[in-house]
Backbone as JSON Lines, residues from 0, in Angstrom:
{"i":0,"aa":"M","n":[114.57,110.8,-149.14],"ca":[115.02,109.87,-148.82],"c":[114.36,109.84,-147.03]}
{"i":1,"aa":"K","n":[113.72,109.06,-147.24],"ca":[113.3,108.82,-145.36],"c":[113.98,108.15,-144.22]}
{"i":2,"aa":"V","n":[113.94,108.9,-143.18],"ca":[114.56,108.75,-142.68],"c":[114.01,108.66,-140.92]}
{"i":3,"aa":"R","n":[113.83,108.12,-140.35],"ca":[112.9,107.21,-138.34],"c":[113.97,108.64,-137.59]}
{"i":4,"aa":"C","n":[112.91,109.56,-136.95],"ca":[113.14,110.67,-135.95],"c":[112.9,110.12,-134.4]}
{"i":5,"aa":"F","n":[113.44,109.97,-133.89],"ca":[112.93,109.23,-132.63],"c":[113.74,109.97,-131.4]}
{"i":6,"aa":"T","n":[112.58,111.11,-130.3],"ca":[112.37,111.81,-129.75],"c":[112.81,111.0,-128.15]}
{"i":7,"aa":"P","n":[113.68,111.67,-127.17],"ca":[114.38,111.33,-126.22],"c":[112.96,111.74,-125.15]}
{"i":8,"aa":"C","n":[112.63,110.56,-124.53],"ca":[111.11,110.98,-123.48],"c":[112.15,111.27,-122.51]}
{"i":9,"aa":"E","n":[111.17,112.38,-121.51],"ca":[111.37,113.15,-120.58],"c":[110.19,112.41,-119.25]}
{"i":10,"aa":"F","n":[110.95,111.64,-119.09],"ca":[109.63,110.63,-117.8],"c":[110.24,111.43,-116.77]}
{"i":11,"aa":"K","n":[109.07,111.19,-115.43],"ca":[108.81,111.61,-114.61],"c":[108.79,110.86,-113.68]}
{"i":12,"aa":"V","n":[109.37,110.85,-111.94],"ca":[109.18,109.95,-110.95],"c":[107.5,109.43,-111.0]}
{"i":13,"aa":"G","n":[107.27,108.5,-110.67],"ca":[106.11,107.94,-110.06],"c":[104.9,107.6,-111.89]}
{"i":14,"aa":"E","n":[105.09,108.39,-112.6],"ca":[104.46,107.64,-113.95],"c":[104.91,106.06,-114.37]}
{"i":15,"aa":"M","n":[103.93,106.41,-114.79],"ca":[103.59,104.53,-115.61],"c":[103.86,104.18,-116.84]}
{"i":16,"aa":"I","n":[104.78,103.65,-117.39],"ca":[105.26,103.03,-118.99],"c":[105.19,102.29,-119.34]}
{"i":17,"aa":"Y","n":[104.71,101.87,-120.42],"ca":[104.33,100.15,-121.3],"c":[105.49,99.93,-122.15]}
{"i":18,"aa":"I","n":[106.18,100.03,-122.31],"ca":[107.73,99.05,-122.78],"c":[107.48,98.39,-123.93]}
{"i":19,"aa":"D","n":[107.28,98.36,-125.42],"ca":[107.03,97.13,-126.34],"c":[107.75,96.92,-127.02]}
{"i":20,"aa":"G","n":[108.05,95.83,-126.41],"ca":[109.31,94.43,-127.11],"c":[110.69,94.79,-126.41]}
{"i":21,"aa":"G","n":[110.97,93.76,-126.58],"ca":[112.75,94.02,-125.63],"c":[112.94,92.99,-124.39]}
{"i":22,"aa":"K","n":[113.62,93.11,-123.74],"ca":[113.81,92.85,-122.67],"c":[113.47,93.21,-121.62]}
{"i":23,"aa":"R","n":[113.27,94.56,-121.57],"ca":[112.5,95.45,-120.25],"c":[111.02,95.54,-120.98]}
{"i":24,"aa":"K","n":[110.55,94.74,-121.76],"ca":[109.1,95.09,-122.2],"c":[107.49,94.4,-121.25]}
{"i":25,"aa":"G","n":[107.15,95.75,-121.15],"ca":[105.75,95.63,-120.45],"c":[105.47,96.24,-119.39]}
{"i":26,"aa":"D","n":[104.8,96.39,-118.19],"ca":[104.65,97.76,-117.44],"c":[105.92,98.13,-116.51]}
{"i":27,"aa":"W","n":[105.85,99.19,-116.73],"ca":[106.5,99.76,-114.85],"c":[105.9,101.31,-114.93]}
{"i":28,"aa":"R","n":[107.02,101.04,-113.58],"ca":[106.85,102.72,-112.79],"c":[107.89,102.82,-112.84]}
{"i":29,"aa":"V","n":[108.08,104.24,-112.93],"ca":[109.34,105.46,-112.72],"c":[109.28,105.53,-111.52]}
{"i":30,"aa":"A","n":[111.08,104.68,-110.96],"ca":[110.96,104.92,-109.39],"c":[111.85,105.74,-109.14]}
{"i":31,"aa":"A","n":[113.0,106.3,-109.65],"ca":[113.82,107.23,-109.39],"c":[114.55,107.47,-110.96]}
{"i":32,"aa":"L","n":[115.18,109.19,-111.41],"ca":[115.78,109.04,-112.23],"c":[117.46,110.17,-111.48]}
{"i":33,"aa":"D","n":[118.28,109.69,-112.59],"ca":[118.94,110.99,-112.6],"c":[119.79,111.26,-114.45]}
{"i":34,"aa":"D","n":[120.86,111.21,-114.49],"ca":[121.49,112.25,-115.16],"c":[121.38,110.95,-116.68]}
{"i":35,"aa":"K","n":[121.75,110.25,-115.56],"ca":[122.59,108.75,-117.18],"c":[121.67,107.53,-116.91]}
{"i":36,"aa":"N","n":[120.54,107.56,-115.41],"ca":[120.07,106.2,-115.7],"c":[118.53,106.64,-115.23]}
{"i":37,"aa":"I","n":[117.67,105.07,-115.21],"ca":[116.48,105.15,-114.61],"c":[116.11,104.07,-114.13]}
{"i":38,"aa":"T","n":[115.37,104.28,-112.96],"ca":[114.93,103.15,-112.63],"c":[113.83,102.7,-112.34]}
{"i":39,"aa":"L","n":[113.18,101.39,-112.73],"ca":[111.55,100.92,-112.71],"c":[112.11,100.1,-112.07]}
{"i":40,"aa":"R","n":[109.86,100.01,-111.88],"ca":[109.96,98.88,-110.61],"c":[107.81,98.47,-111.4]}
{"i":41,"aa":"C","n":[108.41,97.21,-111.47],"ca":[107.59,96.1,-111.71],"c":[106.49,97.02,-110.78]}
{"i":42,"aa":"P","n":[105.1,96.82,-111.53],"ca":[103.98,97.37,-110.19],"c":[103.54,95.65,-110.33]}
{"i":43,"aa":"M","n":[103.17,94.44,-110.67],"ca":[103.5,93.61,-110.06],"c":[104.1,93.3,-109.04]}
{"i":44,"aa":"S","n":[105.29,93.19,-108.96],"ca":[106.44,91.7,-108.46],"c":[107.09,93.33,-107.46]}
{"i":45,"aa":"G","n":[107.08,94.12,-107.9],"ca":[107.71,95.53,-106.63],"c":[109.42,95.57,-107.52]}
{"i":46,"aa":"R","n":[110.21,94.48,-108.12],"ca":[111.21,94.3,-108.53],"c":[111.95,96.34,-109.19]}
{"i":47,"aa":"E","n":[113.14,95.82,-109.25],"ca":[113.08,96.76,-109.19],"c":[115.32,96.97,-110.28]}
{"i":48,"aa":"L","n":[114.78,97.72,-111.25],"ca":[115.89,97.37,-112.2],"c":[116.42,99.16,-112.47]}
{"i":49,"aa":"V","n":[117.88,99.14,-112.58],"ca":[118.41,100.07,-112.82],"c":[119.28,99.92,-114.15]}
{"i":50,"aa":"W","n":[118.62,101.27,-115.41],"ca":[119.14,100.83,-117.14],"c":[119.73,101.93,-117.07]}
{"i":51,"aa":"S","n":[120.33,102.43,-117.7],"ca":[120.42,103.46,-118.56],"c":[119.37,104.32,-119.48]}
{"i":52,"aa":"R","n":[119.65,105.3,-119.94],"ca":[118.16,106.31,-120.47],"c":[118.26,105.6,-121.31]}
{"i":53,"aa":"F","n":[117.21,105.13,-121.9],"ca":[117.52,104.16,-123.71],"c":[116.24,104.19,-123.88]}
{"i":54,"aa":"C","n":[115.12,104.74,-123.4],"ca":[113.76,105.06,-124.43],"c":[113.45,106.66,-124.98]}
{"i":55,"aa":"Y","n":[112.86,106.36,-126.24],"ca":[112.39,107.26,-127.05],"c":[110.81,107.13,-127.14]}
{"i":56,"aa":"E","n":[110.27,107.28,-126.86],"ca":[108.47,108.37,-127.48],"c":[108.57,108.8,-128.95]}
{"i":57,"aa":"V","n":[107.58,107.29,-129.26],"ca":[107.17,107.24,-130.71],"c":[105.69,107.65,-130.6]}
{"i":58,"aa":"S","n":[104.51,106.84,-129.53],"ca":[103.56,107.18,-129.49],"c":[102.88,106.86,-128.63]}
{"i":59,"aa":"E","n":[101.53,107.25,-128.29],"ca":[101.16,106.68,-126.7],"c":[99.85,106.2,-127.38]}
{"i":60,"aa":"I","n":[99.54,105.27,-126.67],"ca":[98.6,103.58,-126.59],"c":[97.97,103.66,-125.9]}
{"i":61,"aa":"D","n":[96.42,103.77,-125.67],"ca":[95.52,103.48,-124.6],"c":[95.7,101.8,-123.91]}
{"i":62,"aa":"R","n":[95.66,101.54,-122.39],"ca":[96.23,100.31,-121.74],"c":[95.15,100.24,-120.6]}
{"i":63,"aa":"P","n":[94.94,99.18,-120.76],"ca":[94.07,99.02,-119.59],"c":[94.38,99.63,-117.81]}
{"i":64,"aa":"A","n":[93.85,99.63,-116.97],"ca":[93.99,100.43,-116.18],"c":[95.76,99.42,-115.08]}
{"i":65,"aa":"F","n":[96.31,100.18,-114.81],"ca":[97.55,99.32,-113.76],"c":[97.37,98.67,-113.02]}
{"i":66,"aa":"I","n":[97.62,97.78,-112.77],"ca":[97.41,97.24,-111.2],"c":[98.69,97.29,-109.95]}
{"i":67,"aa":"G","n":[98.82,98.11,-109.62],"ca":[99.37,98.5,-108.06],"c":[99.85,99.51,-108.32]}
């Protein structure tokens, strides 16, 4: 039987990430971290959102340069 394996992503404050799908889709900068939450800042609008840690790293992709 085949199963999918997901690995929790270790974020770093200041790094740029791209979320591929869902309501969080798009480019983000990691603004803050704690044990349970991650604060993401939109590089275009500056809007910040706090979410429970949610991402799992599956692969890396090449993206054009971020704005901001």
